[in-house]
C-alpha positions in Angstrom: 5.2 -17.0 68.9 5.6 -15.8 72.7 8.4 -16.0 75.0 7.6 -18.4 78.6 10.6 -19.7 78.6 13.1 -18.0 81.0 16.5 -17.8 81.2 17.9 -20.4 83.5 14.9 -22.7 81.5 16.6 -22.1 78.5 20.5 -22.8 79.0 19.1 -26.3 81.3 17.5 -27.5 78.1 20.2 -26.5 75.4 22.6 -28.5 78.4 19.7 -31.3 78.7 19.5 -30.9 74.9 23.0 -31.8 73.8 24.5 -34.1 76.4 20.6 -36.3 75.0 22.4 -35.7 71.7 26.1 -36.4 72.2 24.4 -40.2 72.5 23.9 -40.5 68.8 27.6 -40.5 69.0 29.4 -41.3 72.4 28.2 -44.0 75.3 25.7 -46.4 73.7 24.6 -45.0 69.8 21.4 -45.0 69.9 19.4 -43.0 67.6 17.1 -42.0 71.0 19.9 -39.1 71.6 17.2 -37.8 69.0 14.7 -37.0 71.9 17.5 -34.5 72.6 16.0 -32.0 69.5 13.5 -31.6 71.5 14.8 -30.0 74.8 17.5 -28.2 72.5 15.4 -26.6 69.3 12.2 -25.3 72.3 15.9 -23.3 74.0 16.9 -22.5 71.4 13.4 -20.8 70.3 12.2 -19.6 74.1 9.5 -21.1 73.7 7.5 -24.5 74.8 4.2 -25.5 73.3 3.8 -27.8 76.7 4.0 -24.4 79.0 1.5 -23.1 76.1 -0.6 -25.9 76.8 -1.0 -26.0 80.9 -0.5 -22.1 80.7 2.8 -22.2 82.2 5.6 -19.1 82.4 9.2 -18.9 83.7 9.3 -15.9 82.1 9.6 -12.3 83.8 8.5 -10.9 80.8 5.1 -12.8 80.1 3.8 -11.9 83.5 3.2 -8.0 81.0 
C-alpha cells in the first residue's frame, strides 16, 4: 500500500475519527460512533482505499 494521504489530510482524519468515536461514550452513546474507526485507521495508516479507486492523492510524495 503506497501512501496517498498528505499530512493535513491525515491529521484531519484522526481528529474526525476520534470525534466520532467519542459519540460511543459521550453524547447520544450509540454505536454509530464506531464509524469513526474508518477515518481514524486510514489517517494512522496513511492510505485511503477510496482515493485509490478514484485515482486521488493528497500526498506530495506519491506523485514521484
